[in-house]
N, C-alpha and C positions, 0 to 999 in steps of 0.2 A: 675862346674863339679868337682867331687871328684878325688883326686889324687890316684895313684896306691897304695900308702902306706895305704890309708884309707879303701880300699876294703878288707873285711875279707876273710881269707882262700885262697887267691890267686884265686878268682873266675874268674878273667879276662882271665886266661890262660886255662880255661876249655872250650872245644868246646860245641856247642849246643847239639849234639848227646850224649855226655857224661852226660850233665845235665839231659836230658830226661831219659837216662838209670838210673841215680841215683834216680830220682824222682820215676820211675817205680819200682826200687828195694826197695825204701823206702815204697811205697804203698804195694808192695808184702809182705814185712816184717810186715807191720802193719796189713795186712789182715791175714797173717799166725798167728800173735800173737793173734788176735781176735778169729781166728778159734781154736787155741789151747786152749784159755781160755774158750770159750763157748762150744766147742765140743771136748773133749779130745780124741775122737775116730779118729779124722782126723790129726794125727800127721805126718804121711807120706802117700805116695800114696798106698803102699801095704795094710796099715790098712784101707784106704778109700775104697779099693776094697772089703775088707773083710766085712766092715760094710754094704755095699750095698747088700751083699749076706746074711747077717743075717736076721732072721725073725723079724717081727714087735714085736712079744712077747718077743723075746730075747733082743731087744733094749729097750723095756719097763721095763724089769727086770734088766738091768745093774745097778749096785750100784754106787751112787755118795755120796760124803761127803760134808756136809754143815757145815762150821766152822764159828762161831762168835768169833771175836777176839777183845781184848781191843786195841784201837789205840795207846795209850801211852806206854803200857808195852808189847805189842804183846803177851799177855797171852791169851790162848784159854779159852773162857768163856763157850761156849756150842758147842758140836759137834753132828751132826745128820747124820746118814747113811740113805739115801733116794734112792728110785727108781722113775723113771718117773711115773710108774703105781701108786705108793703110793701117789705121789703128785697129780695126776689126781683124784684119788678116794677121797682124803682129800678135794681138792678144790670143787668137785661136792657135797660132803657131806655138806660142809660149805654153799654152795650156796642154797641147798635144805633146810637146817635148817634156813637160813636167810629168805627165802621166807615163810616158814611155820610159823616162829615166827612173821613176819610182818602181815601175814594174820590173825593169832590168835589175835595179838594185836589190829588190826582194828576191827575184828568181835566180840570179846568178851569184849570190853571196850567201854566207851562212845565216843571213837574216831569215831565210825561208823556214828555218827550223823553229822560229818563234811564232810562226803562223799557226793558229789552232788547227789541229787535224793533220798537220804535216810533220812527220817525225823523221828521224835519221834513217839511213838505209839499214843499219843493224837492227833498229827497233822494228822496221817493217818486216825484215826477215823473221825475227823472233815472233812477231804477231802472226805471221803466216803459219809458222810451225805450230804455234799454240792453237790456232784455229783448226788446222788439220788434226792435231792430237785430240782436241775436244770432239770433233766430228767422229773420229774413229772410236773414241771411248763411248760416245753416245750410241753408236751402232752396236758395239760389244754389249752394252748394257741392255739394249732392246733384244738382242739375241739371247742373252742369259735369262731375261724375264720370260721370253717365249719358251725356252727350254724348261725352266722350272714350272711354268704353268702346265706344260705337257706332262711333266713328271707327276704333278699333283693330280691331274686328271686321270692318269693311268692308275695311280695308287687308290684313288677314290672310286674308280670304276666308271667314270664319266667319259672315258676316252672313246672317241668315235673311231671305230675300226672300219677301214675301207678294205674290203676283201678284193683281191685281184682275181677275177673270174676268167681271165683270158687263158686259153690252153696254150701251154708252152710245149713245143715239141723239141726235145733234145735229141740230136742225132747221136747214134751210137758210135763209139770210137772204133776205128778199124785197127786191127792189129797188124803191125808191120813185121814182116818176116824177113830176116836177113839171110 
């Protein structure tokens, strides 16, 4: 067990309630620090009430400053004044442009042949020819099966004969005399 001299900051003399209060105070300070850095509108409660009353458009048009600094010299390299609205518009524009460029790249270059289900023009023509040939062969096969089925029925005597009972009058030919 460690002696009292080894315990840092005299922690042994602090009650449990005080420790919990210190931890909660630390977390509150940490939360406030994060809140202040991320959302500068929430510095105190009166400003928090004001921001809830602000319209959405007003919040979108509040100006923020983005500063890029050199880590070693703390020199400001670039400074941008931005609003949330301009960031939303710029990000939507970049997204639409990326989608459009990707679509154009795939559809207007030979990359489209790597898309599953999209073949070259010669492959498409060959596939169409093969489909037509398969359809015609299937029709021929059905016709042959029907023919051989009729031949089997005639040879076995099961053929249904439909007699034509209509009277046909054939006119007699006239002789032409020259």
